C-alpha positions in Angstrom: 14.0 -41.1 26.9 15.2 -39.0 29.8 16.6 -35.7 29.8 20.2 -35.3 29.5 23.1 -33.2 29.0 23.0 -32.1 25.6 25.3 -29.4 25.1 25.4 -28.8 21.2 29.5 -28.0 20.3 29.0 -26.5 16.9 32.5 -24.8 15.8 32.5 -21.4 14.2 32.8 -22.0 10.6 36.4 -21.3 9.1 36.4 -18.6 6.3 39.5 -18.6 4.3 41.2 -15.3 4.1 40.9 -13.5 0.8 44.0 -11.6 -0.1 43.3 -8.4 -2.9 43.4 -9.7 -6.3 43.3 -13.1 -5.0 40.0 -15.4 -6.8 37.6 -16.0 -4.2 37.5 -19.3 -2.5 33.3 -20.1 -2.5 32.0 -20.5 0.8 29.0 -23.0 0.9 26.6 -20.9 -0.9 23.1 -21.9 -1.9 21.0 -19.7 -4.5 17.7 -18.2 -2.9 16.5 -16.2 -5.7 17.5 -14.8 -8.9 15.9 -13.2 -12.3 17.2 -14.5 -15.1 15.5 -12.3 -17.1 13.9 -15.3 -19.5 10.4 -13.8 -20.3 9.6 -10.9 -22.8 8.7 -8.1 -19.8 9.8 -7.2 -16.4 8.8 -9.7 -14.1 7.0 -7.4 -11.8 6.9 -10.1 -8.7 10.3 -9.3 -8.6 11.1 -5.3 -9.4 8.8 -2.0 -9.4 9.7 1.1 -11.1 10.5 4.1 -9.9 9.7 7.0 -11.9 10.2 10.7 -12.7 12.5 13.5 -12.4 13.9 15.8 -9.5 17.5 14.8 -9.8 17.6 11.9 -7.1 19.1 13.6 -4.7 22.3 14.1 -7.3 21.3 16.6 -9.1 20.9 14.4 -12.3 19.4 15.2 -15.6 16.9 12.1 -16.7 13.4 11.5 -16.2 12.8 7.8 -15.2 9.8 6.2 -17.0 7.8 3.0 -16.3 8.6 0.7 -18.7 9.3 3.0 -21.9 13.4 2.8 -21.4 13.4 -1.2 -20.6 13.1 -4.2 -22.4 13.2 -8.2 -21.8 14.5 -10.2 -24.8 16.8 -13.0 -25.6 17.6 -13.7 -21.8 18.7 -10.3 -21.3 17.4 -6.9 -19.5 18.1 -3.6 -21.3 17.7 -0.5 -19.6 18.4 2.2 -22.7 18.9 5.9 -21.8 17.7 8.3 -24.5 18.0 12.0 -25.6 14.4 13.0 -25.5 12.2 15.7 -23.6 10.0 14.5 -21.2 8.8 16.4 -18.1 10.9 19.3 -18.6 13.9 17.0 -18.3 16.5 16.6 -21.9 16.6 12.3 -20.9 14.6 9.5 -20.3 15.5 6.4 -18.5 15.0 3.8 -16.1 15.5 2.7 -12.6 14.1 -0.3 -10.9 13.9 -2.0 -7.5 13.1 -5.0 -5.7 11.7 -3.0 -2.3 8.8 -5.0 -0.9 9.6 -7.8 -3.0 12.8 -9.3 -2.8 15.0 -8.1 0.5 17.9 -10.1 1.6 20.2 -10.1 4.6 23.9 -11.1 4.1 24.8 -13.3 1.1 26.2 -13.5 -2.0 24.9 -10.6 -4.3 25.7 -10.6 -7.8 24.7 -9.6 -11.5 26.4 -10.4 -14.9 26.3 -6.7 -16.6 27.6 -4.7 -19.5 27.8 -1.0 -19.1 28.0 1.8 -21.7 30.8 4.1 -21.8 30.3 8.0 -22.7 30.5 11.5 -20.6 27.8 11.8 -18.5 26.8 8.0 -18.0 26.0 6.5 -14.5 25.0 2.7 -14.7 24.6 1.2 -11.1 24.0 -2.0 -9.6 23.4 -1.0 -5.6 21.3 -1.7 -2.6 19.4 0.5 0.1 18.2 -0.6 3.3 14.8 -1.9 3.7 13.5 0.8 6.0 14.2 3.3 3.5 12.4 5.8 3.2 10.8 5.3 6.6 14.7 5.9 7.7 16.5 8.5 5.9 19.5 8.3 4.0 22.4 7.8 4.9 21.1 6.1 8.4 19.1 3.7 6.1 22.8 2.4 4.8 23.9 2.0 1.0 25.8 -0.6 -0.7 27.1 0.3 -4.1 28.2 -3.2 -6.0 29.1 -1.6 -9.1 29.3 2.0 -10.2 30.6 3.0 -13.5 30.8 6.8 -14.8 32.2 8.3 -18.3 34.3 6.9 -20.1 36.9 5.4 -17.8 37.9 1.8 -17.5 37.2 1.6 -13.7 34.4 0.3 -11.6 33.9 1.4 -8.1 32.3 -0.1 -4.8 31.0 1.8 -2.1 29.4 1.9 1.4 27.6 4.7 2.8 26.1 5.1 6.1 25.7 7.2 9.4 28.4 7.8 11.7 27.5 10.7 13.8 27.4 12.4 10.1 27.6 11.0 6.6 30.4 8.2 5.9 31.4 6.2 3.3 34.2 3.9 2.5 35.1 2.3 -0.8 37.4 1.1 -3.5 38.2 0.8 -7.7 39.3 -1.5 -9.8 40.4 -1.3 -13.8 38.4 -3.5 -15.6 39.8 -4.5 -19.4 37.2 -4.5 -22.0 34.9 -2.6 -20.3 32.2 -2.3 -22.5 31.8 -6.4 -22.4 29.7 -8.6 -19.7 31.4 -8.9 -16.2 30.4 -10.3 -13.5 30.0 -8.1 -10.5 29.9 -9.1 -6.8 29.9 -8.7 -3.1 30.2 -11.3 0.0 28.2 -9.3 2.6 28.4 -11.3 6.2 27.9 -10.4 9.5 31.7 -9.5 9.8 32.5 -7.6 6.3 31.5 -6.6 3.0 33.8 -7.5 -0.1 33.7 -6.3 -3.4 34.7 -8.4 -6.5 34.9 -8.4 -10.4 34.9 -11.9 -12.0 35.4 -13.5 -9.3 38.4 -11.2 -8.0 38.6 -9.2 -4.7 39.4 -5.7 -4.9 37.8 -4.1 -1.6 36.8 -5.0 1.8 34.6 -3.1 4.4 34.9 -4.0 8.1 31.5 -4.3 9.8 31.8 -6.7 12.5 30.1 -5.9 15.8 29.2 -2.7 14.2 32.5 -1.0 14.2 32.2 2.8 13.5 28.3 2.9 13.8 28.0 0.2 10.8 24.5 -0.6 12.4 22.9 -0.3 9.2 24.6 -3.2 7.5 23.1 -5.7 9.9 19.8 -5.6 8.4 17.6 -6.6 5.3 18.7 -4.4 1.8 16.4 -4.3 -1.3 18.4 -4.1 -4.7 18.2 -1.8 -7.2 19.2 -1.3 -10.9 19.5 2.2 -13.1 21.1 4.2 -15.6 21.5 7.8 -14.4 22.5 10.7 -16.6 24.8 13.6 -15.5 24.6 14.5 -12.0 27.5 16.0 -9.4 29.8 12.9 -9.9 29.9 12.4 -13.6 28.8 15.8 -14.6 27.0 16.3 -18.1 26.8 14.5 -21.2 28.8 16.5 -24.3 28.5 16.1 -27.9 30.4 13.0 -28.1 28.3 11.2 -25.7 26.0 8.4 -27.9 22.6 8.2 -27.1 20.6 6.2 -27.1 23.1 4.2 -24.8 22.2 0.5 -23.4 23.1 -1.1 -19.9 22.6 -4.7 -20.5 21.7 -7.2 -17.2 22.2 -11.1 -18.0 20.8 -12.0 -14.4 20.5 -11.0 -10.7 21.2 -13.8 -8.3 21.4 -14.1 -4.4 22.9 -16.6 -2.7 23.1 -17.3 1.2 25.4 -19.4 2.9 23.9 -22.7 4.2 26.1 -24.0 6.8 24.1 -21.7 9.5 20.6 -21.7 8.6 20.0 -24.4 11.3 22.3 -23.7 13.8 21.5 -21.4 17.3 23.2 -18.3 16.7 21.0 -15.1 18.3 23.9 -12.6 17.7 24.2 -13.7 13.9 27.6 -14.0 13.6 27.4 -17.3 12.6 28.9 -19.2 15.4 26.8 -21.2 17.6 25.8 -19.7 20.6 25.9 -22.0 24.1 22.5 -21.4 25.3 20.1 -23.4 28.2 16.6 -23.9 28.0 16.0 -23.4 31.8 12.1 -25.0 31.9 11.7 -24.6 35.9 11.5 -20.9 35.0 11.2 -20.9 31.5 14.5 -18.6 31.0 16.8 -18.8 27.8 20.4 -18.3 29.0 22.8 -17.4 26.2 26.4 -16.8 25.8 27.0 -14.9 22.9 29.6 -16.1 20.9 30.4 -12.6 19.4 31.3 -11.0 22.8 31.2 -13.4 25.6 28.2 -11.4 27.2 25.1 -13.7 28.8 22.1 -12.7 27.7 18.7 -14.6 29.5 14.9 -13.7 27.7 12.2 -15.5 29.6 9.7 -17.2 27.2 7.8 -20.3 27.6 6.2 -22.9 30.1 7.5 -25.7 31.9 6.3 -28.4 29.6 6.8 -26.3 26.4 9.4 -28.1 23.7 11.8 -25.5 22.6 12.3 -25.0 18.6 14.7 -22.3 17.8 15.0 -21.0 14.5 15.3 -18.1 12.0 12.0 -18.4 10.9 12.0 -14.7 9.8 15.0 -15.1 7.8 17.1 -12.0 9.2 20.2 -14.7 9.9 19.0 -14.4 13.9 17.7 -17.4 15.9 14.4 -16.6 17.2 13.4 -17.9 20.6 10.3 -20.1 19.9 8.8 -23.2 22.0 5.9 -25.7 20.8 3.0 -26.3 23.3 2.2 -29.9 23.3 -0.9 -29.3 24.7 -2.4 -27.1 22.2 -0.4 -28.1 19.3 0.5 -24.3 18.8 4.0 -22.9 17.5 4.8 -19.5 20.0 7.8 -17.3 18.0 9.5 -14.4 19.3 10.6 -13.0 16.2 14.5 -11.7 16.9 13.9 -8.8 14.2 11.1 -7.4 16.2 7.6 -7.0 15.8 5.0 -9.0 17.5 4.9 -12.4 19.3 2.9 -14.9 16.9 1.7 -18.4 17.3 0.6 -21.0 14.6 -1.4 -24.0 14.9 0.3 -27.0 13.7 0.7 -30.4 15.4 -1.1 -31.6 18.2 -1.6 -35.1 17.8 -0.1 -37.1 21.2 2.4 -38.2 19.6 3.8 -35.3 17.7 7.2 -34.2 18.1 8.6 -30.6 16.1 11.3 -30.9 14.0 11.9 -27.6 12.3 14.2 -27.3 9.6 14.7 -25.3 6.4 13.0 -28.1 4.2 12.0 -25.8 1.2 15.6 -24.3 1.2 14.7 -20.6 1.0 16.9 -19.6 4.4 14.0 -19.7 6.7 12.9 -22.3 8.9 9.7 -24.3 8.4 7.2 -25.6 11.0 7.2 -29.2 11.2 6.3 -32.2 13.1 7.2 -35.9 13.0 4.4 -38.3 13.9 5.4 -41.1 15.9 2.1 -42.9 15.6 2.2 -42.9 11.7 5.8 -42.4 11.1 5.3 -39.3 8.9 6.9 -35.9 8.8 4.2 -33.3 8.2 5.9 -29.9 7.0 4.5 -26.5 6.5 6.9 -24.8 3.7 7.7 -21.2 5.0 7.7 -20.1 1.4 3.8 -20.6 0.9 2.5 -23.7 -0.9 0.7 -26.8 0.7 1.4 -28.8 3.6 2.9 -32.2 3.3 3.4 -35.4 4.6 5.9 -37.5 4.0 6.4 -41.2 5.1 9.9 -42.1 6.7 10.9 -43.5 10.0 7.6 -45.6 12.4 10.2 -47.9 14.1 9.1 -47.4 18.1 12.7 -46.2 18.9 13.1 -44.2 15.6 14.3 -40.4 17.0 13.8 -37.7 14.4 17.3 -36.1 13.7 16.6 -33.8 10.3 19.8 -32.2 9.1 21.4 -31.4 5.7 23.6 -34.3 5.3 24.1 -33.7 1.6 24.7 -29.9 1.7 22.5 -28.8 -0.8 20.9 -26.0 1.8 17.8 -27.9 2.3 16.9 -29.9 5.4 17.1 -33.8 4.8 14.5 -35.9 6.6 16.3 -38.6 8.8 16.0 -41.2 11.9 18.2 -42.2 14.4 17.1 -45.9 14.7 17.8 -46.0 18.8 17.4 -50.0 18.5 19.7 -50.8 16.0 22.2 -47.6 16.2 21.8 -46.9 12.6 20.6 -43.6 10.8 18.5 -43.6 8.0 18.8 -40.2 5.9 16.5 -39.6 3.0 18.6 -36.8 1.0 16.6 -33.9 -0.2 18.7 -33.1 -3.1 17.3 -37.1 -4.4 19.5 -40.3 -4.3 18.7 -43.5 -2.5 18.2 -43.3 1.2 21.1 -44.7 3.2 22.1 -45.9 6.4 24.9 -45.3 8.8 25.6 -47.4 11.8 27.0 -44.8 14.7 26.0 -45.2 18.4 24.3 -47.7 19.8 24.9 -47.4 23.8 21.7 -47.2 25.5 23.0 -43.9 26.6 23.6 -42.4 23.2 21.9 -39.0 22.0 21.9 -38.0 18.5 22.9 -34.4 18.4 23.9 -33.9 14.4 25.4 -30.9 13.5 27.9 -29.6 11.3 31.3 -29.6 13.4 33.8 -29.3 10.7 32.0 -26.4 8.9 31.7 -28.0 5.4 28.1 -27.0 5.1 26.8 -30.8 5.7 25.7 -31.9 8.9 27.8 -34.4 10.5 26.5 -37.5 12.6 27.4 -37.6 15.9 26.0 -38.8 19.7 26.0 -37.6 23.0 26.8 -40.6 25.3 25.3 -39.7 28.6 26.8 -42.7 30.7 30.5 -41.1 29.9 29.5 -37.2 29.1 31.2 -37.6 25.8 30.5 -36.3 22.3 31.5 -38.7 19.6 31.3 -37.2 15.9 31.9 -38.8 12.5 32.8 -35.8 10.3 31.0 -35.5 6.9 34.0 -34.0 5.5 36.0 -37.5 5.9 39.0 -37.6 8.7 39.0 -40.0 11.9 35.7 -40.1 14.3 36.9 -38.1 17.4 35.3 -37.9 20.8 35.2 -34.4 22.9 34.1 -35.0 27.0 32.2 -31.9 27.7 29.2 -32.2 29.8 27.8 -34.7 32.4 25.5 -32.7 34.7 22.2 -34.3 34.2 20.3 -30.8 35.3 21.2 -28.6 32.3 18.9 -28.6 29.3 21.1 -27.1 26.4 19.5 -25.5 23.3 19.8 -27.2 19.8 17.5 -26.6 16.7 16.6 -30.4 17.5 15.1 -31.4 20.6 12.9 -34.0 19.5 15.4 -36.7 20.9 14.9 -35.8 24.5 11.4 -35.6 24.4 
């Protein structure tokens, strides 16, 4: 099939505005990691202990131990602060973190917690920039999802950063029955951080376009749980403080929005950037949706197939090409680091079909082998390469997408000979077909046009320069006139239909 004008119109996702004190309206979130504390000991694939005294920058009074103050039983992690002498300190407790093991950029981060009350007690659920300590505090950034001190019924949510000097912004909320379990969370996007207790928003910080030097909050962070004793903020315990004191954690969960995992988004604002790949000079021309600026990068050779995707999981699209002549994928990470190549494919009939097939928020390398009608997938989270037989008709074009909205890419083909879409849902259920298209000049252009987290069936009709879209969220099929110049090759996450 010849190359045609193939500009991908993906509308920005519409977020419902939150008002203070109004329950959160959930976005299309998918669970990407959790610790439910179902075992009998701390899961060291998720957490490491931080140990010692020294005040921890706040003149705190405890000595953190490696396990002596931490138990896992009955699906609950319990951090116990004790009044006992160790290492020259009068109290012991626990501090654990996910650094180097589980780090996240953007998403909904939540925990179900029961906090102790008492003068001098300081339980916290918070995050630090993953570049700490190589980047000092506060330049690394800090997000306090939940902090509580002393005997009051108030919890605090705060962000700390560097703005030509230390800066902070935060709010608080009264919580009834403070010692009971409550769900504390943030929703963190490229535009804002919002704080919630039991689904009720109580604060919001603006980080759009790194306003007020908030660059720190556009990078991965790791999670920390600890129970501090004393310090500059709460002050020291008094005679009424009860020890041992217990901080209980039912679970910690991280969700990310599925609607943006497979769109072309170089500036991480969760809107599609209009992008052209010009094979004649190897340049990518990008109109950043966040500010309208045009940028360009030279990367690739005339016969390369562009395969953009979020291979490093940082929320930004990485420039990448599949070099059919050698069966190599060459990837330029948006988060920095070295350009690298991965050998995968190489059969003369292979078409690249990158997508998030395992639902971990990173693009998986994959090919559709036309000669056999098989999909071969290399999961980004590890595990064996696997194949799925689906397709095989000579007119089949691979059209992977998240048609069922479960956060994983579904295997699918557009059968040009009949104008039918055949979809194999990753979430289970029967294979099904949808008749849409059929004009000899139709090119399949699946995408989330209605912003509901599910891929919509759509075609671009080269003969008329019209886009015809069948919204997954319901509503009428509609057409948009856009394109028609045969010389441009727009960038989408699925180039296979052009080759």
